[in-house]
C-alpha positions, 0 to 999 in steps of 0.5 A: 253617321249617315243619319246624324249628318242627314238630320234623322238623329240629333246625337250619337256615340261612335268609335273615335276612329270614325270621328277625326275626319268628320270633326276636322271637316266641320261635318259634326261637332264632337263634344267629348271622348268617353275614355279616361284620357284624351285620344291622340287623334282628337287631342283637342277634344276634352274627355267627359271627365274633364268637363265635369263627369269625373266617373264617366268612362266607356271603353269599347271592347272588340272581339275577334270572331270567325264563321263557326263552319270554318275548320280550325287550323 
């Protein structure tokens, strides 16, 4: 995000949890979300499917991890 705002990159994909404050402040322009449905925190932003890419979907997976050296409980 720092590089996008600073002009080092022209485009990026980011988690939607990071986007609402930047979008509402006008710091970045959001073109669309990659989920099948609109995101509640960005309800005014259409999905890419709504914009003519009907089979486009990217889902972000999250893994829960811990350091290997830590003993199990």
